[in-house]
Phi, psi and omega in degrees: 000135180286137169248143179234128179249111179286136174276160173290131184201156176265010177251161170289167184220157175264130169241145178150146183255177182280354187265030175090005179295148180293143172288147177230137172263122185240096177295155178302115178073013186242188183272141180289139176239130187277155170063037173235153185250140191219173177302164198266343191285155165093029177230131174240127182261144173263112187233182176270201180269147190258149177280165185292347184296344185298328179065038181279119175272147177069007170072131172198108182295327180294315177292323178300313181292323178297322179300320180295319180294319178300312183298329183273354188292137175225036188288334186246102185304321181296318180289322177299314181297320182291309185297321181284327176294317177298319181293329181281321183275322177063153172280148185304322182290346180241022187299334182270002181258146174273123180281148175294302173067025180225175174299157185243124180278172177289171187210139173139209186266119182293346177261019185301143170260348179236127172250142179242124184239123176255193183278295185195165176298146174281144185303318181249012175255259182296329176295341176266314189269336181089005177227136186299139180056034181239126178091019177218170185293325178299318178295324177303314180293315185297308185287332174298318178294315180296327176292318181298327182263000174095012180267348179226148183278351179206164186268348185250154179214098187245334182188173184299334184257022185274359177085005181295133175225140176254147179232114180080010183220152178225139181237135177207189180221158181291322177242137191263351177248149175294124180261152175302133178057023182056033183229088173291152176282162175303324180292319178295318176304313185287330176294330180277344188302319178301329176299310181295322179300311182287329179295312178294327177296320180290333179273071191283359175263356183292128177247335184227138175239125176267120180264114180270094179100163185293323180301310180298320179298315181295321177297314181294320180298321177291314183296320184266006177057046178277111181215130354290157183261117176299151178295140180298140174188157181296126180087356178294139179240146176216145182244132180278165178302333180271005176095354177292131180261129175256126176247128181272145172220145168301144180292139180281044177283160178298329178301324180271322184281324180290330182271352181083005176296324174240124179249166178301312178300326179295315180290319177301322183293326178295313180290324177297319177296317180299319179296325184283344182280000000 
């Protein structure tokens, strides 16, 4: 059973575990109200020990422990069935590989000033390799751009042992399991929300969050209490009450990159802007 210890803070906080527990909004000194989403600061989770898959640079016991909890989560039956079914059947081109088939934790530098948030693991990408944006075309685009601007030590991301390291950046997703048709339900999205809340809380040096796609942007806007919320568009910026800046980018999916909706200079410009803030 998950335990949550709230820190003293002048902000509201999210309480709730990954096992389907209701989210609670807890005002400072006030009564808890269920099923509402609030800013992210001020929560420390009591977790178990974490597996090496987290890929945390510069060390963070809080992120390490959170990674173990994410990997062990089975809160959403539809997602569990899908991710494990994909791992069992495999794509023909990967038939000789063992799929990860579990939720995928965040990855990167625990001292990051920039966080990158996507939608969810790809069925034959991170659901296969165990690392977010690794082993698929979206990751090829993302890490190539991050390498060009100095946030990654190499342009490729193929597996856990490929030597990829991030500097000043952290990557994660709004939903931690690969969903059918890349479409998590609202309930699945909300069950994952405490993970992202605590993850961003642990990354206490983050000043900028890059939202890859409209889904990630909407999740972040709710989590960070951005009101009014600007309409999503590439390069759109919004600032939360705690000063965190969210920069929007079209998702580096093949649908966007093959059609020219997202180009390399467009993606590079988002990361260059994030570095400059």
